[in-house]
TIKE-365981 format. One line per field, with one value per residue: x, y, z of N, C-alpha, C in turn; residue number from 1. Coordinates in Angstrom, 3 decimals. Example, Ala and Ser with C-alpha at 12.3 -4.5 7.8 and 13.67 -1.06 7.14 Angstrom:
BEGIN
nX <- c(13.190,12.850)
nY <- c(-5.690,-2.250)
nZ <- c(7.800,7.080)
caX <- c(12.300,13.670)
caY <- c(-4.500,-1.060)
caZ <- c(7.800,7.140)
cX <- c(13.200,12.900)
cY <- c(-3.300,0.030)
cZ <- c(7.800,7.870)
pos <- c(1,2)
***
This chain:
BEGIN
nX <- c(-139.337,-137.032,-136.405,-137.755,-136.430,-134.833,-136.640,-138.009,-140.569,-143.655,-146.586,-149.110,-151.473,-152.368,-154.077,-153.246,-152.880,-154.452,-153.678,-152.315,-149.192,-146.946,-143.750,-140.577,-138.867,-140.415,-142.905,-145.638,-148.702,-148.688,-151.311,-154.312,-155.679,-153.014,-150.967,-149.615,-149.535,-147.636,-147.243,-144.578,-142.717,-140.568,-140.669,-142.010,-143.378,-143.789,-145.202,-145.930,-149.345,-150.313,-148.888,-148.935,-148.506,-145.829,-143.748,-144.230,-144.597,-142.518,-140.624,-140.546,-138.936,-138.986,-137.480,-138.766,-137.106,-135.659,-137.214,-137.619,-139.730,-143.159,-146.136,-149.506,-151.399,-153.368,-156.852,-159.016,-161.535,-161.119,-158.415,-156.108,-153.425,-150.289,-147.239,-143.923,-140.614,-137.346,-134.710,-132.015,-131.609,-133.083,-135.159,-138.461,-141.672,-145.030,-147.832,-150.892,-154.371,-157.903,-159.495,-159.982,-158.280,-158.101,-157.889,-155.431,-153.674,-154.129,-153.157,-150.451,-149.678,-149.251,-146.694,-145.015,-143.544,-143.277,-145.378,-147.388,-150.630,-152.186,-153.376,-151.470,-151.425,-151.149,-149.534,-148.631,-146.366,-145.110,-143.200)
nY <- c(39.292,38.359,35.638,35.194,36.284,34.794,33.405,35.047,37.496,38.019,36.715,38.677,38.462,35.941,33.741,32.968,29.791,27.782,25.103,21.978,20.353,17.742,16.634,15.287,14.916,14.724,12.662,13.303,15.122,18.611,20.393,21.685,24.758,25.604,26.021,27.703,28.057,29.833,31.402,32.382,34.381,32.821,30.455,28.366,28.889,27.405,27.575,28.827,29.794,31.928,34.182,33.006,30.317,30.085,29.030,26.319,25.377,24.532,26.274,25.870,26.417,26.248,26.408,26.775,25.811,23.947,21.815,18.420,16.658,17.218,16.388,15.347,14.120,11.582,10.891,10.882,12.704,13.749,13.693,15.103,16.337,17.957,16.764,17.744,17.479,18.327,18.828,19.432,19.074,16.833,16.804,16.115,17.429,17.753,19.477,19.553,19.498,19.887,21.565,23.505,22.046,21.435,24.024,24.842,23.014,23.790,26.423,26.036,24.590,26.523,27.357,25.183,22.890,20.127,19.126,16.646,15.793,13.580,11.801,10.067,7.304,7.873,7.315,8.261,6.914,5.744,6.991)
nZ <- c(29.332,28.299,27.714,25.363,23.225,21.409,19.870,18.233,17.459,19.183,17.785,17.305,15.966,16.341,18.453,21.830,23.379,25.862,28.045,29.026,29.916,29.089,29.984,29.001,31.112,33.323,34.243,34.491,34.028,33.757,34.496,32.849,33.799,33.658,31.806,28.971,25.458,23.257,20.127,18.220,15.839,15.031,16.433,19.107,22.376,25.466,28.536,31.891,32.409,33.908,36.345,38.910,38.512,37.824,39.613,39.374,36.758,34.182,31.624,28.147,25.122,21.637,18.572,15.245,13.187,14.558,15.132,15.250,15.296,14.988,16.038,15.967,18.697,20.138,19.844,21.336,22.967,25.612,25.858,24.009,22.020,21.069,20.099,20.492,19.434,20.026,17.772,18.317,21.121,21.758,23.529,24.646,24.408,25.175,24.358,25.786,25.202,25.470,24.180,21.226,19.557,16.774,15.769,16.835,15.564,12.903,12.943,13.680,11.458,9.548,10.023,10.517,8.569,8.611,10.145,11.458,11.195,11.591,14.203,16.700,19.014,22.498,25.571,28.862,29.766,27.671,26.181)
caX <- c(-139.369,-135.676,-136.351,-138.435,-135.635,-134.299,-137.690,-138.657,-141.565,-144.948,-147.566,-150.289,-152.658,-152.694,-154.489,-152.473,-153.707,-154.325,-153.773,-151.393,-147.973,-146.128,-142.342,-139.848,-138.169,-141.402,-143.913,-147.013,-149.249,-148.942,-152.647,-155.096,-155.305,-151.735,-149.946,-149.977,-148.743,-147.555,-146.583,-143.741,-142.371,-139.551,-140.787,-143.099,-143.067,-144.746,-144.863,-147.073,-150.391,-150.346,-147.710,-149.033,-148.029,-144.400,-142.888,-144.592,-144.615,-141.280,-140.742,-139.845,-138.987,-138.475,-137.487,-139.346,-136.042,-135.069,-138.198,-137.444,-141.068,-144.353,-147.072,-150.771,-151.459,-154.664,-158.075,-160.051,-161.864,-160.547,-156.966,-155.513,-152.311,-149.288,-145.923,-142.801,-139.304,-136.265,-133.646,-130.702,-131.501,-133.825,-136.202,-139.846,-142.658,-146.332,-148.860,-152.151,-155.557,-159.189,-160.185,-159.347,-157.221,-158.010,-157.414,-153.997,-152.990,-154.215,-152.253,-149.077,-149.431,-148.774,-145.293,-144.253,-143.760,-143.333,-146.428,-148.208,-151.925,-152.827,-152.999,-150.954,-151.829,-150.184,-149.655,-147.546,-145.192,-144.630,-142.234)
caY <- c(38.899,37.980,34.291,35.150,36.940,33.925,32.782,36.066,38.378,37.397,36.919,39.256,38.082,34.552,33.533,32.073,28.652,27.293,23.654,21.355,19.925,16.614,16.815,14.024,14.821,14.624,11.842,13.651,16.286,19.917,20.448,22.820,25.822,26.127,26.126,28.502,27.909,31.077,31.225,33.514,34.376,31.817,29.265,28.301,29.015,26.718,27.934,29.079,30.658,33.137,34.255,32.129,28.986,30.120,28.106,24.918,25.010,24.914,26.923,25.251,27.149,25.444,27.112,25.973,25.126,22.932,20.763,17.136,16.082,17.936,15.295,15.314,12.970,11.274,11.272,10.862,14.091,14.204,13.761,15.374,17.254,18.038,16.375,18.442,16.944,19.197,18.138,19.657,18.549,15.585,16.930,15.916,18.255,17.604,20.409,18.803,20.343,19.339,22.634,24.157,21.188,21.638,25.393,24.861,22.316,24.640,27.562,25.548,24.165,27.671,27.597,23.947,22.146,18.682,18.841,15.482,16.004,12.291,11.541,8.784,6.970,8.338,7.037,9.028,6.120,5.075,7.768)
caZ <- c(27.927,27.948,27.165,24.071,22.195,20.371,19.056,17.431,18.046,19.427,16.726,17.948,15.200,16.675,19.838,22.691,23.724,27.238,28.145,29.962,29.247,29.530,29.665,29.068,32.394,34.394,33.564,34.843,33.340,34.360,33.939,32.423,32.869,34.115,30.766,27.799,24.239,22.486,18.838,17.842,14.422,14.727,17.255,20.079,23.796,26.322,29.905,32.778,31.840,34.726,37.203,40.080,38.130,37.482,40.358,39.144,35.335,33.491,30.314,27.020,23.864,20.533,17.280,14.168,12.441,15.422,15.379,14.574,15.200,15.432,15.792,16.697,19.594,20.736,19.157,22.363,23.312,26.872,25.793,22.701,22.152,20.018,20.579,19.879,19.795,19.587,17.043,18.931,22.485,21.882,24.546,24.209,25.085,24.578,24.787,25.830,25.282,25.031,23.469,20.082,19.033,15.327,15.539,17.131,14.474,11.718,13.120,13.615,10.086,8.777,10.338,10.622,7.332,8.863,11.121,11.134,11.832,11.867,15.600,17.156,20.368,23.497,26.997,29.478,30.073,26.465,25.404)
cX <- c(-138.004,-135.634,-137.069,-137.549,-135.191,-135.361,-138.528,-139.649,-142.896,-145.906,-148.867,-151.579,-153.124,-153.017,-153.483,-153.414,-153.407,-154.487,-152.888,-150.152,-147.401,-144.699,-141.631,-139.158,-139.114,-142.622,-145.365,-147.428,-149.260,-150.261,-153.202,-155.664,-153.936,-150.710,-150.490,-149.002,-148.808,-146.790,-145.869,-143.376,-141.387,-139.655,-141.973,-142.541,-144.170,-144.317,-146.106,-148.068,-150.529,-149.216,-147.768,-148.503,-146.527,-143.535,-143.104,-144.456,-143.316,-141.567,-139.937,-140.020,-138.350,-138.593,-138.075,-138.273,-135.338,-136.037,-137.882,-138.809,-142.088,-145.514,-148.336,-150.837,-152.878,-155.842,-159.255,-160.290,-161.166,-159.037,-156.497,-154.376,-151.420,-147.936,-144.864,-141.514,-138.239,-135.172,-132.309,-130.564,-132.172,-134.937,-137.578,-140.765,-143.989,-147.304,-150.189,-153.323,-156.793,-159.887,-159.336,-158.204,-157.021,-157.488,-155.905,-153.213,-153.001,-153.254,-150.799,-148.707,-148.962,-147.269,-144.426,-144.545,-143.898,-144.350,-147.278,-149.521,-152.713,-152.419,-152.478,-151.445,-150.739,-150.537,-148.465,-146.272,-144.579,-143.533,-141.002)
cY <- c(38.421,36.620,34.169,35.623,36.000,33.146,33.827,36.911,37.647,37.723,37.401,38.891,36.658,34.452,32.660,30.972,28.164,25.777,23.137,20.928,18.682,16.923,15.481,13.838,14.640,13.903,12.144,14.926,17.511,20.345,21.796,23.484,26.410,26.423,26.904,28.184,29.239,30.796,32.520,33.386,33.261,30.546,29.318,28.426,28.307,26.995,28.225,30.054,31.965,33.051,33.330,30.721,28.949,29.159,26.631,24.467,25.466,25.520,26.119,26.156,26.277,26.276,26.189,25.201,24.048,21.781,19.513,16.513,17.078,17.027,15.454,14.018,12.818,11.737,11.288,12.283,14.579,14.291,13.900,16.354,17.256,17.743,17.124,17.785,17.836,18.380,18.261,19.014,17.181,15.642,16.805,16.765,18.021,18.592,19.690,19.763,19.568,20.319,23.154,23.353,21.420,23.030,25.498,24.190,23.151,25.817,27.120,25.093,25.282,27.869,26.350,23.095,20.647,18.310,17.671,15.604,14.720,11.853,10.129,8.553,7.405,7.807,7.707,8.228,5.460,5.844,7.979)
cZ <- c(27.439,27.243,25.830,22.928,21.085,19.612,18.329,18.198,18.168,18.297,17.358,17.224,15.519,18.152,20.560,23.158,25.135,27.242,29.255,29.205,29.924,29.118,29.791,30.414,33.578,33.837,33.932,34.129,34.245,33.732,33.543,33.668,33.158,33.057,29.572,26.667,23.507,21.207,18.481,16.367,14.061,15.569,18.197,21.491,24.560,27.748,30.718,32.158,32.609,35.748,38.416,39.787,37.825,38.296,40.010,37.699,34.671,32.126,29.298,25.814,22.790,19.257,16.211,13.405,13.257,15.709,14.566,14.320,15.716,15.050,16.617,17.492,20.111,19.921,20.113,22.855,24.576,26.838,24.359,22.908,20.930,20.646,19.780,20.359,19.175,18.918,17.778,20.304,22.651,22.919,23.911,25.069,24.398,25.199,24.669,25.966,24.849,24.103,22.317,19.481,17.535,14.994,15.787,16.006,13.194,11.780,13.008,12.211,9.178,8.930,10.269,9.394,7.564,9.941,10.639,11.901,12.053,13.269,15.839,18.579,21.338,24.859,27.663,29.722,28.850,25.732,26.183)
pos <- c(1,2,3,4,5,6,7,8,9,10,11,12,13,14,15,16,17,18,19,20,21,22,23,24,25,26,27,28,29,30,31,32,33,34,35,36,37,38,39,40,41,42,43,44,45,46,47,48,49,50,51,52,53,54,55,56,57,58,59,60,61,62,63,64,65,66,67,68,69,70,71,72,73,74,75,76,77,78,79,80,81,82,83,84,85,86,87,88,89,90,91,92,93,94,95,96,97,98,99,100,101,102,103,104,105,106,107,108,109,110,111,112,113,114,115,116,117,118,119,120,121,122,123,124,125,126,127)
***
């Protein structure tokens, strides 16, 4: 739990979400069900869903006050997600999911004031 300390405490009242992730440093999807999105009191954590995926799925943590962009992506059922861009590092991370997209956006909207829920088009090579 060492890497969670600077993003607060885990919100036990909120479900963790399973999906995939695109990273700016790697132009391919780490796919479902290998990635988990956790919401903490001060930020989000995106990393492996279970321990077997640890060697393959990198961990990204972003504080809510460090978010430059939080944007819904894609309106096509098979590909939807949320793009996060860190203000301090400029790193881009997109949590991709086919399931519970509206629930995730609704939950994040409670914490992120600049969350844009109008989806933009996304292609893995356009960012």
